[in-house]
ZARO-737692 format. One record per residue (C-alpha): x, y, z; residue in one letter. Coordinates in Angstrom, 3 decimals, padded with zeros to 6 digits. Layout:
[node [X; Y; Z]; "a"]
...
# end
This chain:
[node [-095.222; -234.489; -077.700]; "m"]
[node [-092.468; -231.700; -079.012]; "n"]
[node [-089.056; -231.477; -080.603]; "y"]
[node [-086.773; -229.973; -077.911]; "f"]
[node [-084.635; -233.139; -076.526]; "n"]
[node [-081.515; -233.356; -075.116]; "y"]
[node [-078.358; -234.641; -077.673]; "h"]
[node [-074.964; -235.119; -076.569]; "n"]
[node [-075.274; -232.917; -073.349]; "d"]
[node [-076.857; -230.448; -075.670]; "q"]
[node [-080.497; -228.958; -075.348]; "l"]
[node [-081.599; -229.356; -079.634]; "l"]
[node [-084.317; -227.232; -080.825]; "a"]
[node [-084.576; -229.890; -083.924]; "e"]
[node [-081.523; -230.451; -085.302]; "d"]
[node [-079.946; -227.135; -083.673]; "v"]
[node [-078.369; -226.200; -080.360]; "p"]
[node [-080.066; -224.158; -078.351]; "l"]
[node [-076.357; -222.549; -076.983]; "s"]
[node [-075.421; -221.669; -080.997]; "d"]
[node [-078.654; -219.907; -081.112]; "l"]
[node [-077.684; -217.751; -077.871]; "a"]
[node [-074.380; -217.276; -079.293]; "a"]
[node [-075.619; -216.219; -082.409]; "c"]
[node [-078.775; -214.047; -081.663]; "y"]
[node [-078.246; -213.237; -078.080]; "g"]
[node [-080.572; -213.919; -074.811]; "t"]
[node [-083.731; -213.487; -073.769]; "p"]
[node [-084.843; -214.996; -077.090]; "l"]
[node [-087.990; -217.038; -077.829]; "y"]
[node [-087.170; -220.549; -079.943]; "v"]
[node [-089.871; -222.312; -081.766]; "y"]
[node [-090.051; -225.614; -083.381]; "s"]
[node [-091.890; -225.924; -086.660]; "a"]
[node [-092.103; -229.380; -086.720]; "r"]
[node [-093.632; -229.402; -083.470]; "t"]
[node [-096.245; -226.748; -084.871]; "l"]
[node [-097.168; -228.882; -087.710]; "r"]
[node [-097.392; -232.300; -085.462]; "r"]
[node [-099.601; -230.764; -082.855]; "h"]
[node [-101.709; -229.451; -085.956]; "f"]
[node [-101.819; -232.691; -087.947]; "r"]
[node [-102.803; -234.927; -084.275]; "v"]
[node [-105.400; -232.385; -083.611]; "l"]
[node [-107.106; -232.750; -087.297]; "s"]
[node [-107.025; -236.483; -087.221]; "e"]
[node [-108.872; -236.288; -083.965]; "a"]
[node [-111.618; -235.037; -085.995]; "f"]
[node [-111.090; -236.708; -089.005]; "a"]
[node [-114.429; -238.242; -090.522]; "g"]
[node [-116.481; -234.764; -088.891]; "t"]
[node [-117.260; -232.122; -090.635]; "d"]
[node [-115.198; -228.979; -088.471]; "s"]
[node [-113.052; -226.500; -089.617]; "l"]
[node [-109.654; -225.645; -086.620]; "i"]
[node [-109.479; -221.960; -086.402]; "c"]
[node [-106.418; -220.869; -084.791]; "f"]
[node [-106.886; -218.758; -081.940]; "a"]
[node [-104.126; -216.418; -082.671]; "m"]
[node [-104.035; -214.687; -079.279]; "k"]
[node [-101.657; -217.708; -078.264]; "a"]
[node [-098.834; -216.790; -080.659]; "l"]
[node [-099.167; -214.087; -083.355]; "s"]
[node [-096.037; -213.948; -085.481]; "n"]
[node [-096.914; -213.468; -089.236]; "l"]
[node [-094.726; -216.470; -090.200]; "s"]
[node [-096.569; -218.741; -087.462]; "i"]
[node [-099.938; -217.923; -088.833]; "l"]
[node [-098.699; -218.268; -092.634]; "k"]
[node [-097.637; -222.161; -091.346]; "l"]
[node [-100.751; -222.734; -090.000]; "f"]
[node [-102.981; -221.133; -092.984]; "s"]
[node [-100.411; -223.381; -095.010]; "d"]
[node [-101.968; -226.288; -092.907]; "l"]
[node [-105.296; -225.572; -093.720]; "g"]
[node [-106.087; -223.699; -090.808]; "a"]
[node [-108.533; -220.750; -090.437]; "g"]
[node [-107.963; -218.363; -087.361]; "f"]
[node [-110.099; -217.359; -083.792]; "d"]
[node [-109.747; -213.457; -084.170]; "i"]
[node [-110.443; -210.707; -081.327]; "v"]
[node [-109.212; -207.563; -083.037]; "s"]
[node [-109.132; -205.624; -086.118]; "s"]
[node [-105.151; -205.511; -085.485]; "g"]
[node [-105.002; -209.508; -085.114]; "e"]
[node [-107.330; -209.513; -088.939]; "l"]
[node [-104.573; -207.581; -090.615]; "m"]
[node [-102.120; -209.937; -089.577]; "r"]
[node [-104.374; -213.040; -090.662]; "c"]
[node [-104.703; -211.418; -094.072]; "l"]
[node [-101.248; -209.998; -094.415]; "k"]
[node [-100.010; -213.883; -093.502]; "a"]
[node [-102.292; -214.646; -096.642]; "g"]
[node [-105.298; -216.364; -094.441]; "a"]
[node [-108.393; -217.031; -095.861]; "d"]
[node [-110.638; -214.916; -095.004]; "p"]
[node [-113.729; -217.179; -095.365]; "g"]
[node [-111.950; -219.244; -092.782]; "k"]
[node [-111.829; -216.252; -089.857]; "i"]
[node [-114.283; -216.252; -086.653]; "v"]
[node [-114.169; -213.002; -084.856]; "f"]
[node [-114.873; -213.292; -080.951]; "s"]
[node [-114.921; -210.561; -078.265]; "g"]
[node [-116.963; -208.505; -076.182]; "v"]
[node [-115.723; -204.807; -077.436]; "g"]
[node [-115.724; -205.067; -080.958]; "k"]
[node [-115.651; -201.196; -082.441]; "t"]
[node [-117.235; -199.957; -085.100]; "d"]
[node [-114.245; -199.857; -087.578]; "e"]
[node [-113.364; -203.405; -086.442]; "e"]
[node [-117.063; -204.323; -087.502]; "l"]
[node [-116.775; -202.740; -090.743]; "e"]
[node [-112.958; -203.972; -091.227]; "a"]
[node [-114.653; -207.793; -090.782]; "a"]
[node [-117.438; -207.233; -092.980]; "l"]
[node [-115.349; -206.080; -095.730]; "m"]
[node [-113.007; -208.557; -095.560]; "a"]
[node [-115.965; -211.215; -095.713]; "r"]
[node [-114.792; -213.113; -092.714]; "i"]
[node [-116.814; -216.402; -092.121]; "l"]
[node [-118.570; -215.246; -089.031]; "m"]
[node [-119.024; -212.811; -086.250]; "i"]
[node [-119.174; -214.330; -082.684]; "n"]
[node [-121.499; -211.878; -081.105]; "v"]
[node [-121.825; -211.504; -076.816]; "e"]
[node [-124.615; -208.931; -076.067]; "s"]
[node [-127.950; -207.540; -077.024]; "r"]
[node [-125.754; -203.585; -077.679]; "p"]
[node [-123.734; -205.497; -079.976]; "e"]
[node [-126.071; -207.241; -082.080]; "l"]
[node [-128.187; -204.040; -082.793]; "h"]
[node [-124.546; -202.934; -083.746]; "r"]
[node [-123.778; -205.443; -086.100]; "v"]
[node [-126.914; -205.241; -087.776]; "s"]
[node [-126.504; -201.264; -088.052]; "a"]
[node [-123.209; -201.632; -089.880]; "v"]
[node [-124.061; -203.994; -092.059]; "a"]
[node [-126.795; -201.766; -093.313]; "q"]
[node [-124.488; -198.873; -093.472]; "r"]
[node [-122.152; -201.271; -095.717]; "l"]
[node [-125.295; -203.136; -097.599]; "k"]
[node [-123.860; -206.353; -096.763]; "v"]
[node [-125.358; -209.374; -094.451]; "q"]
[node [-123.421; -210.105; -091.544]; "a"]
[node [-122.581; -213.727; -090.813]; "p"]
[node [-123.468; -213.793; -086.748]; "v"]
[node [-123.237; -216.375; -084.093]; "s"]
[node [-124.567; -215.376; -080.952]; "l"]
[node [-121.893; -216.982; -077.751]; "r"]
[node [-123.618; -218.379; -075.281]; "v"]
[node [-122.288; -218.786; -071.695]; "n"]
[node [-122.831; -222.601; -070.426]; "p"]
[node [-122.639; -221.742; -066.690]; "d"]
[node [-120.080; -223.989; -065.997]; "l"]
[node [-116.781; -224.437; -063.543]; "d"]
[node [-114.093; -226.121; -066.034]; "p"]
[node [-111.667; -225.887; -063.158]; "g"]
[node [-109.157; -223.729; -064.195]; "t"]
[node [-107.706; -220.323; -063.231]; "h"]
[node [-110.075; -218.112; -062.487]; "p"]
[node [-108.599; -215.811; -065.060]; "h"]
[node [-108.882; -217.738; -067.880]; "i"]
[node [-111.911; -219.684; -067.103]; "s"]
[node [-115.187; -218.027; -069.197]; "t"]
[node [-117.423; -220.162; -069.095]; "g"]
[node [-119.343; -219.254; -065.638]; "h"]
[node [-122.097; -217.298; -064.624]; "r"]
[node [-120.347; -214.114; -063.747]; "d"]
[node [-118.189; -213.981; -066.658]; "s"]
[node [-118.306; -211.027; -069.434]; "k"]
[node [-118.097; -213.302; -071.927]; "f"]
[node [-121.506; -214.487; -073.308]; "g"]
[node [-125.166; -214.435; -072.768]; "i"]
[node [-127.058; -216.340; -070.574]; "p"]
[node [-128.162; -219.481; -071.075]; "l"]
[node [-132.215; -218.218; -069.744]; "s"]
[node [-131.873; -215.633; -072.525]; "q"]
[node [-130.962; -217.487; -075.618]; "v"]
[node [-134.152; -217.827; -077.039]; "h"]
[node [-134.657; -214.352; -076.700]; "e"]
[node [-131.592; -213.193; -077.969]; "y"]
[node [-131.933; -215.360; -081.606]; "y"]
[node [-135.879; -214.255; -081.897]; "a"]
[node [-134.731; -210.440; -081.613]; "e"]
[node [-132.086; -211.241; -083.885]; "a"]
[node [-134.308; -212.390; -086.497]; "r"]
[node [-136.126; -209.099; -086.348]; "t"]
[node [-133.142; -206.833; -087.131]; "l"]
[node [-131.856; -206.198; -090.881]; "k"]
[node [-128.884; -207.523; -092.420]; "n"]
[node [-127.964; -210.260; -090.467]; "l"]
[node [-127.386; -214.042; -091.153]; "d"]
[node [-128.114; -216.485; -088.105]; "l"]
[node [-125.124; -218.710; -088.962]; "a"]
[node [-124.294; -220.130; -085.723]; "g"]
[node [-124.164; -220.706; -082.343]; "l"]
[node [-120.984; -220.478; -079.985]; "s"]
[node [-119.252; -220.968; -076.611]; "t"]
[node [-116.357; -221.217; -074.978]; "h"]
[node [-115.514; -222.441; -071.498]; "i"]
[node [-111.896; -221.362; -070.592]; "g"]
[node [-108.360; -222.215; -070.920]; "s"]
[node [-105.896; -224.653; -069.733]; "q"]
[node [-108.562; -227.330; -069.141]; "i"]
[node [-107.243; -230.514; -068.317]; "t"]
[node [-110.221; -232.719; -067.852]; "e"]
[node [-113.060; -234.214; -070.651]; "t"]
[node [-116.348; -233.367; -068.289]; "a"]
[node [-116.319; -229.725; -069.001]; "p"]
[node [-115.737; -230.166; -072.497]; "f"]
[node [-118.897; -233.225; -072.531]; "a"]
[node [-121.380; -230.606; -070.150]; "e"]
[node [-120.635; -228.122; -072.613]; "a"]
[node [-121.468; -230.042; -075.593]; "g"]
[node [-124.390; -231.361; -073.927]; "v"]
[node [-125.996; -227.969; -073.100]; "k"]
[node [-125.258; -226.289; -076.533]; "v"]
[node [-126.781; -229.497; -078.265]; "a"]
[node [-130.071; -229.291; -076.441]; "k"]
[node [-130.169; -225.490; -077.782]; "i"]
[node [-129.366; -226.207; -080.798]; "v"]
[node [-132.207; -228.690; -081.212]; "q"]
[node [-134.537; -226.258; -079.633]; "e"]
[node [-133.641; -223.344; -081.791]; "l"]
[node [-134.507; -226.086; -084.887]; "r"]
[node [-137.669; -226.449; -083.239]; "a"]
[node [-138.501; -222.496; -083.889]; "t"]
[node [-137.555; -222.275; -087.217]; "g"]
[node [-133.472; -220.889; -086.798]; "v"]
[node [-131.374; -223.071; -088.895]; "a"]
[node [-127.793; -222.755; -088.145]; "l"]
[node [-124.575; -223.895; -089.866]; "k"]
[node [-121.810; -223.473; -087.572]; "y"]
[node [-121.223; -224.747; -084.166]; "l"]
[node [-118.451; -223.002; -082.324]; "d"]
[node [-116.636; -225.270; -079.836]; "l"]
[node [-113.993; -222.392; -078.530]; "g"]
[node [-110.856; -224.329; -077.219]; "g"]
[node [-109.133; -224.663; -074.192]; "g"]
[node [-107.670; -228.054; -074.340]; "l"]
[node [-104.705; -227.678; -072.181]; "g"]
[node [-101.272; -229.038; -072.286]; "i"]
[node [-098.506; -230.223; -069.617]; "p"]
[node [-096.737; -227.663; -067.947]; "y"]
[node [-097.031; -230.312; -064.611]; "q"]
[node [-100.608; -231.410; -065.395]; "e"]
[node [-101.682; -234.456; -067.456]; "q"]
[node [-104.502; -233.016; -069.741]; "p"]
[node [-106.283; -235.033; -072.188]; "p"]
[node [-105.357; -236.205; -075.508]; "s"]
[node [-106.512; -234.491; -078.943]; "p"]
[node [-108.383; -238.297; -079.200]; "v"]
[node [-109.575; -237.814; -075.727]; "q"]
[node [-110.976; -234.109; -076.208]; "y"]
[node [-112.408; -234.786; -079.345]; "a"]
[node [-114.513; -238.047; -077.574]; "a"]
[node [-115.865; -235.529; -075.150]; "a"]
[node [-116.986; -232.778; -078.000]; "i"]
[node [-118.436; -235.120; -080.263]; "l"]
[node [-120.125; -237.437; -077.621]; "g"]
[node [-123.202; -235.435; -077.309]; "p"]
[node [-122.165; -233.395; -080.712]; "l"]
[node [-121.723; -236.373; -083.386]; "r"]
[node [-125.053; -236.244; -085.374]; "d"]
[node [-125.665; -232.420; -084.672]; "i"]
[node [-125.480; -231.907; -088.787]; "g"]
[node [-123.509; -228.452; -088.144]; "l"]
[node [-120.142; -227.591; -088.851]; "k"]
[node [-118.126; -227.644; -085.649]; "i"]
[node [-115.694; -224.851; -085.550]; "i"]
[node [-112.530; -225.248; -083.041]; "l"]
[node [-110.660; -222.467; -081.289]; "e"]
[node [-107.197; -223.903; -079.969]; "p"]
[node [-104.506; -221.605; -078.973]; "g"]
[node [-102.597; -223.088; -076.328]; "r"]
[node [-102.366; -227.149; -077.161]; "v"]
[node [-100.800; -225.924; -080.814]; "l"]
[node [-098.336; -223.660; -079.921]; "v"]
[node [-097.415; -224.143; -076.056]; "g"]
[node [-095.007; -226.749; -075.848]; "n"]
[node [-093.664; -225.876; -079.768]; "a"]
[node [-091.614; -222.759; -077.784]; "g"]
[node [-088.678; -221.954; -075.177]; "v"]
[node [-087.942; -219.028; -073.663]; "f"]
[node [-084.246; -219.189; -074.112]; "l"]
[node [-082.139; -217.110; -071.201]; "t"]
[node [-079.287; -216.719; -069.302]; "k"]
[node [-077.781; -216.865; -066.057]; "v"]
[node [-076.483; -212.909; -064.753]; "l"]
[node [-075.563; -213.904; -061.471]; "y"]
[node [-076.311; -215.970; -058.432]; "v"]
[node [-077.471; -214.415; -055.256]; "k"]
[node [-077.493; -215.953; -051.619]; "e"]
[node [-078.783; -214.144; -048.712]; "t"]
[node [-079.242; -215.765; -044.895]; "d"]
[node [-082.134; -216.987; -045.911]; "v"]
[node [-082.467; -217.817; -049.717]; "k"]
[node [-080.905; -218.324; -053.096]; "r"]
[node [-081.852; -216.084; -056.080]; "f"]
[node [-080.688; -217.171; -059.602]; "v"]
[node [-080.692; -213.763; -061.462]; "v"]
[node [-081.514; -214.050; -065.339]; "i"]
[node [-081.502; -211.629; -068.260]; "d"]
[node [-085.349; -212.960; -068.900]; "g"]
[node [-087.982; -210.704; -067.109]; "a"]
[node [-091.797; -210.687; -066.504]; "m"]
[node [-091.663; -208.202; -069.115]; "n"]
[node [-090.849; -210.592; -071.596]; "d"]
[node [-092.793; -214.040; -070.277]; "l"]
[node [-095.471; -212.301; -067.550]; "i"]
[node [-097.013; -216.143; -067.198]; "r"]
[node [-095.311; -216.555; -063.971]; "p"]
[node [-096.682; -213.781; -061.957]; "v"]
[node [-099.867; -213.204; -064.248]; "l"]
[node [-101.028; -216.525; -063.716]; "y"]
[node [-099.018; -218.190; -061.489]; "e"]
[node [-098.326; -220.605; -063.840]; "a"]
[node [-095.965; -223.185; -063.796]; "y"]
[node [-092.855; -223.208; -066.351]; "h"]
[node [-090.034; -226.257; -066.266]; "e"]
[node [-086.798; -225.050; -065.977]; "i"]
[node [-084.050; -226.575; -067.884]; "v"]
[node [-080.135; -226.151; -068.318]; "p"]
[node [-079.279; -225.724; -071.966]; "v"]
[node [-075.945; -227.590; -071.118]; "v"]
[node [-076.288; -229.888; -068.191]; "p"]
[node [-073.635; -229.213; -065.407]; "r"]
[node [-071.581; -232.844; -064.578]; "v"]
[node [-071.530; -232.669; -060.796]; "s"]
[node [-075.067; -233.068; -060.281]; "g"]
[node [-075.646; -231.058; -057.731]; "e"]
[node [-078.870; -229.586; -056.911]; "r"]
[node [-079.954; -226.250; -054.935]; "v"]
[node [-083.504; -224.301; -054.470]; "t"]
[node [-083.596; -221.572; -055.489]; "a"]
[node [-085.949; -218.807; -056.992]; "d"]
[node [-085.038; -217.519; -060.717]; "v"]
[node [-086.133; -213.834; -061.012]; "v"]
[node [-085.234; -211.415; -063.687]; "g"]
[node [-083.810; -207.872; -063.771]; "p"]
[node [-087.346; -205.626; -063.605]; "v"]
[node [-087.398; -203.574; -060.573]; "c"]
[node [-090.752; -205.749; -059.604]; "e"]
[node [-091.274; -208.188; -056.924]; "s"]
[node [-093.371; -210.100; -059.072]; "g"]
[node [-090.255; -210.180; -061.569]; "d"]
[node [-089.760; -214.058; -060.925]; "f"]
[node [-090.101; -217.288; -062.925]; "f"]
[node [-089.811; -219.478; -060.324]; "a"]
[node [-089.942; -219.884; -056.810]; "r"]
[node [-088.675; -222.432; -054.199]; "e"]
[node [-087.647; -224.736; -057.139]; "r"]
[node [-085.390; -227.371; -056.844]; "d"]
[node [-082.141; -227.018; -059.377]; "l"]
[node [-078.858; -227.904; -060.302]; "p"]
[node [-076.575; -225.534; -058.920]; "a"]
[node [-075.944; -222.749; -061.738]; "l"]
[node [-073.733; -220.180; -062.236]; "q"]
[node [-073.468; -217.049; -064.119]; "a"]
[node [-073.550; -217.602; -067.998]; "g"]
[node [-075.614; -220.816; -067.702]; "d"]
[node [-078.083; -220.640; -070.478]; "l"]
[node [-081.690; -221.922; -069.040]; "l"]
[node [-084.546; -223.136; -071.119]; "a"]
[node [-087.829; -222.293; -070.266]; "v"]
[node [-089.859; -224.763; -071.408]; "m"]
[node [-093.897; -224.411; -072.753]; "s"]
[node [-093.335; -220.964; -073.548]; "a"]
[node [-095.033; -220.676; -077.256]; "g"]
[node [-098.192; -219.519; -076.021]; "a"]
[node [-099.047; -216.331; -074.252]; "y"]
[node [-095.583; -215.735; -074.584]; "g"]
[node [-094.055; -212.895; -076.742]; "f"]
[node [-097.540; -211.777; -077.473]; "v"]
[node [-098.057; -210.869; -073.732]; "m"]
[node [-094.552; -209.224; -073.724]; "a"]
[node [-093.900; -205.399; -073.242]; "s"]
[node [-091.038; -203.040; -073.050]; "n"]
[node [-091.663; -202.244; -068.997]; "y"]
[node [-088.520; -200.431; -067.740]; "n"]
[node [-087.478; -199.587; -071.395]; "s"]
[node [-085.943; -203.375; -072.091]; "r"]
[node [-085.954; -204.692; -075.585]; "l"]
[node [-088.307; -207.062; -076.301]; "r"]
[node [-086.489; -210.684; -077.481]; "p"]
[node [-086.418; -211.867; -081.359]; "a"]
[node [-088.333; -214.373; -082.413]; "e"]
[node [-086.513; -217.618; -084.078]; "i"]
[node [-087.991; -220.449; -086.043]; "l"]
[node [-086.356; -223.755; -086.556]; "v"]
[node [-087.248; -226.326; -089.069]; "n"]
[node [-085.289; -229.082; -088.863]; "g"]
[node [-081.446; -227.369; -089.241]; "a"]
[node [-082.567; -224.034; -090.843]; "e"]
[node [-082.661; -221.467; -088.616]; "v"]
[node [-085.182; -218.726; -089.520]; "h"]
[node [-085.273; -214.776; -087.834]; "v"]
[node [-089.086; -214.096; -087.624]; "i"]
[node [-089.115; -211.464; -085.327]; "r"]
[node [-085.680; -209.103; -084.989]; "d"]
[node [-084.624; -207.683; -081.491]; "r"]
[node [-086.338; -204.724; -080.662]; "d"]
[node [-083.577; -201.816; -080.398]; "t"]
[node [-084.307; -198.417; -078.566]; "f"]
[node [-085.204; -196.529; -081.324]; "e"]
[node [-088.068; -199.262; -081.951]; "d"]
[node [-089.025; -198.212; -077.718]; "v"]
[node [-089.272; -194.809; -078.629]; "v"]
[node [-090.416; -194.318; -081.860]; "r"]
[node [-093.797; -193.030; -081.249]; "n"]
[node [-092.838; -191.119; -078.928]; "e"]
[node [-092.356; -186.660; -079.060]; "h"]
[node [-089.781; -184.578; -077.019]; "i"]
[node [-092.147; -181.038; -076.306]; "v"]
[node [-090.294; -177.897; -075.075]; "t"]
[node [-092.900; -176.695; -072.590]; "l"]
[node [-093.203; -172.611; -071.669]; "k"]
[node [-092.835; -171.532; -068.474]; "g"]
[node [-092.828; -173.359; -065.216]; "g"]
[node [-094.707; -175.273; -062.996]; "a"]
[node [-095.669; -171.825; -061.114]; "d"]
[node [-096.296; -169.541; -064.131]; "a"]
# end
């Protein structure tokens, strides 16, 4: 559920017409609903009520400082994958004791920053990383709380680019080596073996993969206890999908699938939801520039582009596209929705059934809150959009639109002596 709804033939973000936002702030534009963000966090929290659990927002999905503060104020922790994300969390006022650091390629500098900030846990993904964390912790004279991420070797049934739990993925350690890793970790200095972690993928629309992963990690925890490894945390990652076209499980069904094999595990359960919290809380607002017709196809050319929202070309992702102000004629056409970037892959929809649009019409690309602005770039020297947060009738600019000066700020013009043949 979200709070983008039609009222008096206008699409609103909570109490604010999107057409008003376009008139005031221009397009393309990202618009988020605070009420939706709060509701999604509350519904997921309630699904795990009665369990010892911590929701750590996977901030790679949407990392604006105001969004992080909103979740922090609700009691959330954060799942980070870089020192930049750590800095964002701390700047937004997050509790470092609720931060989990994931990812396969952490540098010495990133590990130092995480340990000095006293975060909750570092999810370790390889033997070299295990030794690296130990060495950094010894140099800093601190104990490093670590969790080993196990690859459960299962197919979550999602797009290959966002599937992380299969055997040939770069993520995690093989099931067959878990005990070997923990035994080796116990011999290393300055490590606190705090937990076990797993993550099977993103945009998962069935409960079975979560239940299967739960069974596998429950067995590992029991075996580790038998060898004297006393863990405190079980990090189950995220991955619950949202309804782009699919009908994924509800948070209650998701919780039931996870907790079935783990309800009596005796560890604090850490969850890393990203998309499910923010995906449907944001829309990408764009304007029709031209309607181009050839002898074989109709193109709706908009001012948004792949550099603003890359999911359609990167993941073959479907996003519903709706008019901000519906046309009364009711005429429908089949068209491709494309952007102005000089790439054939610059599209938002192909062969989509749409209203008969005209230049100047505003469109809302729905479910754009996750992996939207965070993956935007300045390709073609385009200016990244502004980000707007709506809270009831209040409108807040939480990121200004880029200026040309922003785009070239870190570049330097040099004058070279001599020519190419000098």
